[in-house]
C-alpha positions in Angstrom: -19.9 3.8 25.1 -17.0 3.7 27.5 -13.4 3.8 26.3 -11.3 0.7 26.6 -8.5 1.2 29.1 -5.8 -0.5 27.0 -4.0 2.8 26.8 -4.8 3.8 30.4 -6.6 7.0 31.2 -7.2 9.3 28.2 -5.9 11.6 26.9 -2.8 9.6 26.0 0.2 10.4 23.8 2.8 8.4 21.8 5.9 9.8 20.2 7.8 8.5 17.2 9.7 9.5 14.1 8.2 9.4 10.7 10.6 8.6 7.9 10.5 8.5 4.1 10.6 4.7 4.4 7.4 4.8 6.5 5.6 6.7 3.7 6.9 4.3 1.1 5.6 1.4 3.2 2.2 3.0 3.5 1.9 3.7 -0.2 2.9 0.2 -1.2 0.5 -1.3 1.3 -2.3 1.0 0.2 -1.7 0.2 -3.5 -1.6 -3.5 -2.9 -4.8 -3.6 -0.9 -6.9 -1.6 -3.3 -9.2 -3.7 -5.4 -8.2 -1.7 -8.4 -4.6 -2.8 -8.1 -5.4 -6.5 -8.5 -7.7 -5.7 -11.5 -4.9 -3.8 -13.2 -2.5 -6.6 -12.6 -4.9 -9.1 -14.1 -5.6 -6.9 -17.1 -1.8 -6.4 -17.7 -1.3 -10.1 -17.5 -4.0 -10.9 -20.0 -3.2 -8.2 -22.5 0.5 -8.8 -22.2 0.1 -12.5 -22.8 -2.1 -11.9 -25.9 0.5 -9.4 -27.2 3.4 -11.8 -26.6 1.5 -14.6 -28.4 0.7 -12.2 -31.3 4.3 -11.1 -31.6 5.5 -14.7 -31.6 3.1 -15.4 -34.5 4.4 -12.4 -36.4 8.0 -13.3 -35.8 7.6 -17.0 -36.3 5.4 -17.1 -39.4 6.0 -13.8 -41.2 9.6 -12.8 -40.4 11.4 -16.1 -39.9 9.1 -18.4 -42.0 9.1 -20.9 -39.1 6.6 -23.8 -39.2 3.2 -23.6 -37.5 4.2 -25.9 -34.7 7.4 -24.0 -33.9 5.5 -20.7 -34.0 2.8 -22.2 -31.8 5.4 -23.3 -29.2 7.0 -19.9 -29.3 3.6 -18.2 -28.8 2.8 -20.4 -25.9 6.2 -19.9 -24.3 6.0 -16.1 -24.8 2.5 -15.8 -23.4 3.2 -18.2 -20.5 6.4 -16.4 -19.6 4.6 -13.1 -19.6 1.7 -14.6 -17.5 4.2 -15.9 -14.9 6.6 -13.0 -14.6 4.6 -9.9 -15.3 3.0 -9.6 -11.8 6.5 -9.6 -10.2 7.7 -7.1 -12.8 4.7 -4.8 -12.3 4.9 -4.9 -8.5 8.6 -4.2 -8.7 7.9 -1.2 -11.0 5.4 0.2 -8.6 7.8 -0.2 -5.7 10.6 1.6 -7.6 8.2 4.4 -8.6 7.1 4.9 -5.0 10.7 4.8 -3.7 11.8 7.3 -6.3 9.0 9.7 -5.4 9.9 9.2 -1.7 13.5 10.1 -2.4 12.9 13.1 -4.8 9.7 15.0 -4.0 8.7 13.3 -0.8 5.5 11.5 0.1 4.7 13.2 3.4 6.1 15.2 6.3 9.1 13.4 8.0 10.5 14.0 11.4 9.4 13.7 15.0 5.7 13.1 15.4 3.2 12.9 18.2 -0.1 11.1 18.2 -2.6 12.3 20.9 -5.5 10.1 21.7 -8.5 11.3 23.6 -12.3 10.8 23.9 -13.0 12.7 20.7 -10.4 11.0 18.4 -6.8 11.3 17.4 -4.5 14.1 16.5 -1.1 13.7 14.8 1.4 16.5 14.9 4.5 16.2 12.6 6.4 19.3 11.8 4.0 22.2 11.1 1.3 19.7 10.0 -1.6 18.6 12.2 -4.1 15.9 11.3 -7.2 15.6 13.5 -9.4 12.6 13.1 -12.6 12.0 15.1 -13.3 8.4 15.9 -16.2 8.3 13.4 -13.9 9.2 10.5 -11.8 6.1 10.8 -12.7 3.9 7.9 -10.5 0.9 8.8 -7.3 -0.1 10.5 -4.7 -2.3 8.8 -1.4 -3.6 9.9 1.8 -4.9 8.5 4.7 -6.4 10.4 6.2 -2.9 11.0 3.3 -0.4 10.7 -0.3 0.3 11.6 -2.4 2.4 9.2 -5.5 4.1 10.5 -7.3 4.9 7.2 -9.6 7.9 7.0 -10.0 7.6 3.2 -9.0 5.1 0.5 -5.5 6.6 0.2 -5.1 8.6 3.4 -4.2 7.3 6.8 -2.4 8.1 10.0 0.9 6.1 9.9 1.8 4.5 13.2 5.2 2.8 13.2 5.0 -0.3 15.5 8.5 0.7 16.8 6.8 3.4 18.8 6.1 2.6 22.4 2.3 2.3 22.8 1.6 1.8 19.1 -0.1 -1.6 19.6 -2.5 -0.2 22.1 -3.4 2.7 19.9 -4.1 0.4 17.0 -6.3 -1.8 19.1 -8.2 1.2 20.3 -8.6 2.6 16.8 -9.9 -0.7 15.5 -12.4 -0.8 18.4 -13.6 2.7 17.8 -13.5 2.7 14.0 -16.8 4.0 12.8 -18.4 3.9 16.3 -17.8 7.5 17.2 
């Protein structure tokens, strides 16, 4: 299979700077796109709504001796409120956790990075860390408005900020070659 010439002759190189914000963006994107994430949000919504309704019954009937109708309305409002606002709250909590980890212990190597692309695959150098990825190891390529993520495992990817010159062509090439090596 011949290589597309969207990058020009190979090998090719792009340079960029990886920041803590790039790693936060990756971790948030990866978490949001995992099937497990949506399942956990759905479970939290359901169990939280049941718990809110149960608490409303306990408070309404047992503690405050409110009527059945008032307690039922309180239970519906509590469960409905939880159902509506918990996804936002849970996503916000995940974002805060990832940002805190990024600020404190770090999510990856930051600094100047170079991505080399050749007939064999890709190699990213950042600091003293090198990641080599043959074309056949690419699982999928996903993009956001600001980043491209070349996944080699469910939670591992080469991060390609779109602000880097040549990033778009690298992402097109990676998508074309993913799994075809």
